C-alpha positions as CSV (number, residue, x, y, z in Angstrom):
1,M,0.0,0.0,0.0
2,S,1.1,3.6,-0.6
3,L,0.3,6.7,1.4
4,T,0.5,10.2,-0.1
5,I,1.5,13.0,2.3
6,G,1.3,16.6,1.2
7,I,3.8,19.0,3.0
8,I,2.0,22.3,3.3
9,G,2.9,25.6,5.1
10,L,3.3,29.3,4.8
11,P,6.3,30.6,2.7
12,Q,9.7,30.2,4.3
13,S,8.4,27.7,6.9
14,G,10.8,25.0,5.8
15,K,8.6,22.8,3.7
16,T,11.2,22.0,1.1
17,T,13.9,21.4,3.7
18,L,11.6,18.9,5.4
19,F,10.8,17.3,2.0
20,R,14.5,16.8,1.4
21,A,15.1,15.3,4.8
22,L,12.2,12.8,4.6
23,T,13.1,11.7,1.1
24,R,16.9,11.8,1.6
25,L,17.3,14.0,-1.5
26,D,20.0,16.6,-1.4
27,D,17.8,18.9,-3.5
28,T,14.4,18.8,-5.1
29,R,16.0,17.8,-8.5
30,G,16.1,14.3,-7.1
31,G,12.3,14.0,-7.4
32,S,9.9,15.0,-10.0
33,G,8.7,18.6,-10.3
34,G,10.1,22.0,-11.2
35,G,8.8,25.4,-12.1
36,N,5.1,25.5,-11.1
37,R,4.9,21.7,-10.7
38,P,5.0,20.2,-7.2
39,H,8.0,18.2,-6.2
40,Q,7.2,14.5,-5.6
41,A,9.3,11.6,-4.3
42,H,8.4,8.0,-3.7
43,V,10.0,6.5,-0.5
44,T,10.1,2.9,0.5
45,V,9.6,2.3,4.3
46,P,12.1,-0.1,5.7
47,D,10.7,-2.8,7.9
48,T,12.9,-5.5,9.4
49,R,9.8,-7.6,10.3
50,L,8.9,-7.8,6.6
51,D,12.4,-8.9,5.8
52,R,12.2,-11.7,8.3
53,L,8.8,-12.9,7.1
54,S,10.0,-12.9,3.5
55,A,13.1,-14.9,4.5
56,I,10.8,-17.5,6.2
57,F,8.0,-17.9,3.6
58,H,10.0,-17.0,0.4
59,P,7.1,-15.3,-1.4
60,K,7.4,-14.7,-5.2
61,K,7.4,-11.0,-4.5
62,T,7.8,-8.8,-1.4
63,T,6.3,-5.3,-1.5
64,P,7.2,-3.0,1.3
65,T,5.0,-0.1,2.3
66,S,5.8,3.1,0.6
67,V,5.1,6.8,1.0
68,D,4.7,9.5,-1.6
69,F,5.7,13.0,-0.5
70,L,4.5,16.1,-2.2
71,D,5.9,19.6,-1.8
72,A,4.1,22.3,-3.7
73,A,5.8,25.7,-3.1
74,A,3.9,28.9,-3.6
75,T,5.2,31.2,-6.3
76,L,5.0,34.9,-6.2
77,A,2.0,34.8,-8.5
78,D,0.3,32.4,-6.1
79,V,0.9,34.7,-3.1
80,E,-0.3,37.8,-4.9
81,E,-3.4,35.9,-6.1
82,K,-4.9,35.5,-2.7
83,G,-3.5,34.6,0.7
84,A,-0.1,33.0,1.2
85,L,-0.7,29.8,-0.7
86,G,-3.0,30.5,-3.6
87,K,-5.7,28.5,-5.4
88,R,-3.2,26.4,-7.4
89,V,-1.2,25.2,-4.4
90,L,-4.3,24.3,-2.4
91,G,-5.8,22.5,-5.3
92,T,-2.7,20.4,-5.6
93,F,-3.2,19.0,-2.1
94,R,-6.7,17.8,-2.7
95,S,-5.3,14.6,-4.1
96,V,-3.2,13.7,-1.0
97,D,-4.2,11.4,1.9
98,T,-2.7,13.3,4.7
99,L,-1.5,16.9,5.3
100,L,1.8,17.6,7.0
101,E,1.4,21.2,8.2
102,V,4.8,22.9,8.8
103,V,5.1,26.0,11.0
104,R,8.2,28.2,11.4
105,C,9.6,28.2,15.0
106,F,12.9,29.8,14.2
107,P,13.9,33.5,13.6
108,H,14.2,34.4,9.9
109,P,16.6,37.1,8.7
110,Y,13.8,38.8,6.7
111,L,10.6,37.7,8.4
112,G,11.9,38.2,12.0
113,E,10.8,36.3,15.0
114,A,8.6,33.3,14.7
115,H,4.9,33.3,15.6
116,P,4.0,29.6,15.1
117,M,0.5,29.8,16.6
118,D,-0.4,32.8,14.4
119,D,1.0,31.0,11.4
120,L,-0.9,27.8,12.1
121,E,-4.1,29.8,12.5
122,N,-3.5,31.6,9.2
123,L,-2.7,28.3,7.5
124,E,-5.9,26.7,8.9
125,L,-7.9,29.7,7.8
126,E,-6.7,29.4,4.2
127,L,-7.7,25.7,4.2
128,L,-11.2,26.6,5.6
129,I,-11.7,29.4,3.0
130,S,-10.6,27.2,0.2
131,D,-13.1,24.5,1.1
132,L,-15.8,27.0,1.8
133,T,-15.4,28.4,-1.8
134,V,-15.5,24.8,-3.2
135,I,-18.8,24.1,-1.3
136,Q,-20.4,27.4,-2.3
137,N,-19.5,26.9,-6.0
138,T,-20.9,23.3,-5.9
139,L,-24.2,24.4,-4.4
140,E,-24.4,27.2,-7.0
141,R,-23.8,24.9,-9.9
142,N,-26.1,22.1,-8.7
143,R,-29.4,23.8,-8.1
144,K,-31.3,20.5,-8.2
145,M,-29.2,18.8,-5.6
146,A,-31.2,16.5,-3.3
147,P,-32.6,18.5,-0.3
148,D,-30.8,16.4,2.3
149,A,-27.5,16.8,0.6
150,R,-27.9,20.5,0.2
151,A,-28.8,20.8,3.9
152,W,-25.7,18.9,4.9
153,F,-23.4,21.1,2.8
154,E,-25.1,24.2,4.1
155,S,-24.4,23.0,7.7
156,L,-20.8,22.3,6.8
157,A,-20.5,25.8,5.1
158,S,-21.9,27.5,8.2
159,V,-19.2,25.9,10.4
160,L,-16.5,27.0,8.0
161,E,-17.8,30.5,7.8
162,E,-17.3,30.8,11.6
163,G,-13.6,29.9,11.0
164,A,-13.8,26.5,12.7
165,R,-13.1,23.0,11.6
166,P,-16.2,20.8,11.4
167,D,-16.3,18.0,14.0
168,A,-16.0,14.3,13.1
169,S,-19.7,13.7,13.6
170,L,-20.6,16.1,10.8
171,L,-17.8,15.0,8.4
172,D,-18.6,11.3,8.9
173,G,-22.3,11.6,8.4
174,P,-23.1,12.9,4.9
175,P,-26.3,11.5,3.4
176,D,-25.9,9.1,0.5
177,S,-27.0,11.7,-2.0
178,A,-24.1,13.9,-1.0
179,L,-21.4,11.3,-1.4
180,P,-20.6,11.8,-5.1
181,F,-20.1,15.5,-4.4
182,V,-18.0,14.9,-1.3
183,Q,-15.7,12.5,-3.3
184,S,-15.2,15.0,-6.1
185,M,-14.5,17.9,-3.7
186,A,-11.8,16.1,-1.7
187,L,-12.2,18.6,1.2
188,L,-8.9,19.7,2.8
189,V,-10.5,19.9,6.3
190,A,-11.6,16.3,6.1
191,K,-8.0,15.0,5.7
192,P,-6.0,13.7,8.6
193,G,-3.3,16.2,9.6
194,I,0.1,16.4,11.4
195,V,1.5,19.6,12.6
196,C,5.3,19.9,12.4
197,A,7.1,22.6,14.4
198,N,10.2,23.6,12.5
199,V,12.6,24.7,15.3
200,P,16.3,25.7,14.8
201,D,17.8,22.3,15.4
202,I,15.1,19.7,14.9
203,M,11.6,19.4,13.7
204,L,9.0,18.3,16.2
205,C,5.9,16.5,15.0
206,C,2.6,16.6,16.9
207,Y,-0.2,14.2,15.8
């Protein structure tokens, strides 16, 4: 099985540095990407237990777990478009399984002292606004959506408008008529997330 993790964060938070560390690439040229395209790398997860089992049972093929990492840096055009990430960058992360949110906890020569909680709040707000826009556009385009599906999306939109993440009971309980729309939206706030605090000497991850 393979898991896709999207590394996301505000500019200069250390996203690409983390991408290089996790993928053991000296620079992003080791993976795919470049220009406006996200950098991607496929990493095999070592597991000595799998090696021992393979040595015992001698299967025809042994396939270890793997992780695909994605790093989509915001360009100047993205930042000027709206917010610190932009529509293109946020759209890229709708295809991932998990979000790894990087926040800067080190002083920057141009940005000054770190304000990680403020940065995390701004990052979360951009995710909420992006999803709210997607939901509102979907409701506008699908005037004949089933009443129960429309009511569920409107409830979800009202929570996002308040600047809050919807709780699990709301996200896990869409009516059947809403499922095709939910799958096509790939809402960012519905994805599991890991917050990574990028401090001067080491990155600390909080689940």
